C-alpha positions as CSV (number, residue, x, y, z in Angstrom):
1,X,0.0,0.0,0.0
2,X,2.8,2.4,0.9
3,X,4.7,1.4,-2.2
4,X,1.7,2.2,-4.4
5,X,1.3,5.5,-2.6
6,X,4.9,6.3,-3.1
7,X,4.7,5.4,-6.8
8,X,1.7,7.7,-7.2
9,X,3.5,10.5,-5.5
10,X,6.6,10.0,-7.6
11,X,4.4,10.2,-10.7
12,X,3.2,13.6,-9.5
13,X,-0.3,12.5,-8.6
14,X,-1.5,11.5,-5.1
15,X,-4.1,8.8,-4.7
16,X,-6.7,11.4,-3.6
17,X,-5.9,13.5,-6.7
18,X,-6.2,10.5,-8.9
19,X,-9.7,9.6,-7.7
20,X,-10.7,13.2,-8.0
21,X,-9.4,13.5,-11.6
22,X,-11.8,14.2,-14.5
23,X,-11.4,10.8,-16.1
24,X,-12.8,9.3,-12.9
25,X,-15.4,11.8,-11.8
26,X,-16.8,12.9,-15.2
27,X,-18.1,9.4,-16.1
28,X,-19.7,9.2,-12.6
29,X,-21.6,12.4,-13.4
30,X,-22.7,11.0,-16.7
31,X,-23.7,7.7,-15.0
32,X,-26.0,9.6,-12.6
33,X,-27.5,11.6,-15.5
34,X,-28.1,8.4,-17.6
35,X,-29.7,6.7,-14.6
36,X,-31.9,9.7,-13.8
37,X,-32.9,10.1,-17.4
38,X,-33.9,6.5,-17.7
39,X,-35.9,6.7,-14.5
40,X,-37.7,9.9,-15.6
41,X,-38.6,8.3,-19.0
42,X,-40.1,5.4,-17.1
43,X,-42.1,7.7,-14.8
44,X,-43.2,10.0,-17.6
45,X,-44.3,7.1,-19.8
46,X,-46.8,6.1,-17.1
47,X,-48.1,9.5,-16.1
48,X,-51.4,10.7,-17.3
49,X,-53.2,14.0,-17.2
50,X,-50.1,16.2,-16.9
51,X,-49.1,18.6,-19.6
52,X,-46.4,16.5,-21.4
53,X,-44.5,19.5,-22.8
54,X,-44.2,21.2,-19.4
55,X,-43.2,17.8,-17.8
56,X,-40.6,17.1,-20.5
57,X,-39.1,20.6,-20.2
58,X,-38.8,20.4,-16.4
59,X,-37.4,16.9,-16.5
60,X,-34.7,17.9,-18.9
61,X,-33.7,20.9,-16.9
62,X,-33.6,18.9,-13.6
63,X,-31.8,15.9,-15.1
64,X,-29.3,17.7,-17.3
65,X,-28.5,21.0,-15.4
66,X,-29.0,20.2,-11.7
67,X,-26.5,17.4,-11.5
68,X,-23.9,19.6,-13.1
69,X,-24.4,22.2,-10.4
70,X,-24.0,19.6,-7.7
71,X,-20.9,18.3,-9.5
72,X,-19.3,21.7,-9.5
73,X,-20.1,22.3,-5.9
74,X,-18.6,19.0,-4.9
75,X,-15.5,19.7,-6.8
76,X,-15.4,23.3,-5.6
77,X,-15.3,24.7,-9.1
78,X,-16.4,28.1,-10.4
79,X,-19.4,27.9,-12.6
80,X,-18.2,30.6,-15.1
81,X,-14.6,29.6,-15.6
82,X,-14.5,26.5,-17.9
83,X,-17.9,26.7,-19.6
84,X,-16.9,28.8,-22.7
85,X,-20.0,30.9,-22.5
86,X,-18.9,33.7,-24.7
87,X,-19.9,35.7,-27.8
88,X,-19.3,34.3,-31.3
89,X,-16.7,36.1,-33.4
90,X,-17.5,37.0,-37.1
91,X,-14.8,34.6,-38.3
92,X,-16.7,31.7,-36.7
93,X,-19.9,32.2,-38.7
94,X,-18.6,30.5,-41.9
95,X,-17.6,27.5,-39.8
96,X,-21.1,27.4,-38.2
97,X,-22.7,27.5,-41.7
98,X,-20.4,24.9,-43.1
99,X,-21.2,22.4,-40.3
100,X,-24.9,22.2,-41.4
101,X,-24.3,20.4,-44.8
102,X,-21.7,18.1,-43.1
103,X,-24.4,17.1,-40.6
104,X,-27.2,16.8,-43.2
105,X,-25.2,14.8,-45.8
106,X,-23.5,12.7,-43.0
107,X,-26.8,11.6,-41.5
108,X,-28.3,10.9,-45.0
109,X,-25.2,8.8,-45.8
110,X,-25.6,6.8,-42.6
111,X,-29.3,6.2,-43.4
112,X,-28.4,5.2,-46.9
113,X,-26.0,2.6,-45.5
114,X,-28.7,1.3,-43.3
115,X,-31.1,0.9,-46.3
116,X,-28.3,-0.6,-48.4
117,X,-27.8,-3.3,-45.7
118,X,-31.5,-3.9,-45.5
119,X,-31.7,-2.3,-42.1
120,X,-34.7,-0.1,-41.4
121,X,-33.3,3.3,-40.4
122,X,-34.7,4.5,-37.0
123,X,-35.8,8.1,-36.8
124,X,-33.4,10.2,-34.7
125,X,-35.9,11.3,-32.0
126,X,-36.0,10.3,-28.4
127,X,-38.4,8.9,-26.0
128,X,-39.7,12.4,-25.1
129,X,-40.7,12.9,-28.7
130,X,-42.8,9.7,-28.5
131,X,-44.5,10.9,-25.3
132,X,-45.3,14.2,-26.8
133,X,-46.7,12.4,-29.9
134,X,-49.5,11.0,-27.8
135,X,-51.1,14.4,-27.5
136,X,-52.3,14.0,-31.1
137,X,-52.5,16.5,-34.0
138,X,-53.9,19.3,-31.8
139,X,-50.6,19.6,-29.8
140,X,-49.2,23.1,-29.4
141,X,-46.5,23.8,-31.9
142,X,-44.9,26.3,-29.5
143,X,-44.8,23.6,-26.8
144,X,-43.2,21.1,-29.2
145,X,-40.5,23.6,-30.3
146,X,-39.7,24.7,-26.7
147,X,-39.6,21.3,-25.1
148,X,-38.2,19.2,-28.0
149,X,-36.0,21.7,-29.9
150,X,-34.9,24.6,-27.8
151,X,-34.5,23.2,-24.2
152,X,-32.7,20.0,-25.3
153,X,-30.2,22.0,-27.4
154,X,-29.4,24.4,-24.5
155,X,-29.4,21.8,-21.7
156,X,-27.4,19.1,-23.6
157,X,-24.8,21.6,-24.8
158,X,-24.4,22.9,-21.2
159,X,-23.8,19.3,-20.0
160,X,-21.7,17.8,-22.8
161,X,-19.8,20.7,-24.3
162,X,-19.9,23.0,-21.3
163,X,-19.1,20.6,-18.4
164,X,-17.9,17.3,-19.8
165,X,-15.8,18.7,-22.6
166,X,-14.3,21.3,-20.2
167,X,-13.5,18.5,-17.7
168,X,-11.5,16.5,-20.3
169,X,-9.9,19.4,-22.0
170,X,-6.8,19.2,-19.8
171,X,-6.2,15.7,-21.2
172,X,-6.2,16.9,-24.8
173,X,-8.9,18.7,-26.9
174,X,-9.3,15.7,-29.3
175,X,-9.8,13.3,-26.3
176,X,-12.3,15.8,-24.9
177,X,-14.3,16.1,-28.1
178,X,-14.4,12.3,-28.6
179,X,-15.3,11.5,-25.0
180,X,-18.1,14.2,-24.9
181,X,-19.4,12.8,-28.2
182,X,-19.6,9.2,-26.9
183,X,-21.4,10.4,-23.7
184,X,-23.8,12.4,-25.9
185,X,-24.6,9.3,-28.0
186,X,-25.0,7.2,-24.8
187,X,-27.6,9.5,-23.4
188,X,-29.9,9.0,-26.4
189,X,-30.4,5.3,-25.6
190,X,-30.2,4.0,-29.2
191,X,-27.7,1.3,-30.4
192,X,-28.7,1.6,-34.0
193,X,-28.5,5.4,-34.0
194,X,-25.3,5.5,-32.0
195,X,-23.1,6.3,-35.1
196,X,-25.4,9.2,-36.0
197,X,-25.4,10.7,-32.5
198,X,-21.6,10.2,-32.4
199,X,-21.3,12.2,-35.7
200,X,-23.5,15.0,-34.3
201,X,-21.5,15.0,-31.1
202,X,-18.2,15.3,-32.9
203,X,-19.4,18.2,-35.0
204,X,-20.8,20.0,-31.9
205,X,-17.6,19.4,-30.0
206,X,-15.4,20.7,-32.8
207,X,-17.5,23.8,-33.1
208,X,-17.2,24.5,-29.4
209,X,-13.4,23.9,-29.2
210,X,-12.6,25.9,-32.3
211,X,-14.9,28.9,-31.4
212,X,-14.3,28.7,-27.6
213,X,-18.0,29.2,-27.2
214,X,-21.1,27.1,-26.6
215,X,-23.2,29.3,-29.0
216,X,-22.2,27.7,-32.3
217,X,-22.9,24.2,-31.0
218,X,-26.3,25.3,-29.6
219,X,-27.2,26.7,-33.0
220,X,-26.3,23.5,-34.9
221,X,-28.1,21.5,-32.2
222,X,-31.2,23.5,-32.7
223,X,-31.0,22.9,-36.4
224,X,-30.5,19.2,-35.8
225,X,-33.4,18.9,-33.4
226,X,-35.7,20.8,-35.8
227,X,-34.8,18.6,-38.8
228,X,-35.2,15.4,-36.9
229,X,-38.6,16.5,-35.6
230,X,-40.2,18.0,-38.7
231,X,-38.4,16.4,-41.7
232,X,-39.1,12.8,-42.7
233,X,-36.4,10.7,-44.3
234,X,-38.9,8.8,-46.5
235,X,-37.8,10.9,-49.5
236,X,-34.4,9.1,-49.3
237,X,-36.0,5.7,-49.8
238,X,-38.1,7.0,-52.7
239,X,-35.1,8.7,-54.3
240,X,-33.2,5.4,-54.1
241,X,-36.1,3.5,-55.8
242,X,-36.4,6.0,-58.6
243,X,-32.7,6.8,-59.3
244,X,-30.9,3.6,-58.2
245,X,-29.1,2.8,-55.0
246,X,-25.6,3.2,-56.3
247,X,-26.2,6.5,-58.0
248,X,-27.7,8.0,-54.9
249,X,-24.9,6.6,-52.8
250,X,-22.3,8.2,-55.2
251,X,-24.0,11.6,-55.0
252,X,-24.2,11.5,-51.2
253,X,-20.5,10.5,-50.9
254,X,-19.5,13.4,-53.1
255,X,-21.6,15.9,-51.3
256,X,-20.5,14.7,-47.9
257,X,-16.8,14.7,-48.9
258,X,-17.1,18.2,-50.4
259,X,-18.8,19.6,-47.3
260,X,-16.4,17.9,-45.0
261,X,-13.4,19.2,-47.0
262,X,-14.7,22.8,-46.7
263,X,-15.4,22.2,-43.0
264,X,-11.8,21.0,-42.4
265,X,-10.4,23.9,-44.4
266,X,-12.3,26.4,-42.2
267,X,-11.1,24.6,-39.0
268,X,-7.5,24.9,-40.2
269,X,-8.1,28.6,-40.9
270,X,-9.4,29.1,-37.4
271,X,-6.4,27.4,-35.8
272,X,-4.0,29.5,-37.9
273,X,-5.8,32.6,-36.7
274,X,-5.8,31.3,-33.1
275,X,-2.0,30.7,-33.4
276,X,-1.4,34.1,-34.7
277,X,-3.4,35.6,-31.8
278,X,-1.1,33.8,-29.4
279,X,-3.7,31.3,-28.1
280,X,-2.4,28.1,-26.6
281,X,-3.3,25.0,-28.7
282,X,-3.5,21.3,-27.6
283,X,-0.9,19.5,-29.6
284,X,-1.4,15.9,-30.8
285,X,1.2,14.3,-28.4
286,X,-0.8,15.6,-25.4
287,X,-3.9,13.8,-26.8
288,X,-2.1,10.5,-27.7
289,X,-0.4,9.9,-24.3
290,X,-3.7,10.5,-22.4
291,X,-5.8,8.1,-24.5
292,X,-5.5,5.1,-22.1
293,X,-6.2,7.4,-19.1
294,X,-9.3,8.7,-20.7
295,X,-10.9,5.7,-22.5
296,X,-9.8,2.9,-20.1
297,X,-11.0,4.7,-17.0
298,X,-12.8,2.2,-14.7
299,X,-15.8,4.6,-14.3
300,X,-16.1,5.1,-18.0
301,X,-16.1,1.3,-18.6
302,X,-18.9,1.1,-16.0
303,X,-20.8,3.8,-17.9
304,X,-20.5,1.7,-21.1
305,X,-21.8,-1.3,-19.3
306,X,-24.8,0.8,-18.0
307,X,-25.5,1.9,-21.6
308,X,-25.7,-1.8,-22.7
309,X,-27.9,-2.7,-19.8
310,X,-30.3,0.2,-20.4
311,X,-30.6,-0.2,-24.2
312,X,-29.9,-3.8,-25.2
313,X,-31.2,-5.6,-22.1
314,X,-33.7,-2.9,-20.9
């Protein structure tokens, strides 16, 4: 025991600091959020008579925001310091706009692959959308937009790109973006749509890291929620039937590649500007050496197990 403590101290990290490190505590926060969300979905699915939009809105605020506040209080953190709540610079607007076609063509390409493999693509909406759908065609459009488009975008960005990404940022920006994206996909309780949510999470994380602000990610998240809610993907199936599967696939690959190339070019431009402004950048070696520490954390592995239990077995 003493030898282990000595080795930890020689490595520059005491046992107490190790267990209070982000790679240990952040997955615990996420585990609590996932469990609370799963429980709230169960309760909401069996509640009758209450206004579903008000219930959904309150649940999302309580489950996604309140645990973050408790987490920061326990870790004695300042709420304003790491959250990157700042204004968007004009030079970030082209990157925000370029992220939209990457998202649209990326999701369409994933759905195309599902159809090509004879899998039925699952609509990218959550359990809350299903609950609200029980209200029928007379449901309030404003209630739908606020509870299923606006509040999820704000609350989820606060949790994933505000708190989780900031927690992992010291272990490398690339690791932080990937980890926050995995957690984002986990919260949506869908194995089949996991790649789609992972793609969205990566785009949102990149926007946040490059712009140093939550606002661009919130805007793309709003667009994503609105498209998922109001736009049907049945036109893709019809287009494949009329024009041929491989032709549609070729067009989608070209469009996705072109939009991705533009997006990456704009990211490079932003980093060049950041370097010229004297901002500190997270270099690749810092990301590489921390990969085992981030992705083999025992609490993160427990979180993955919980995801399997809640989705596959639950």
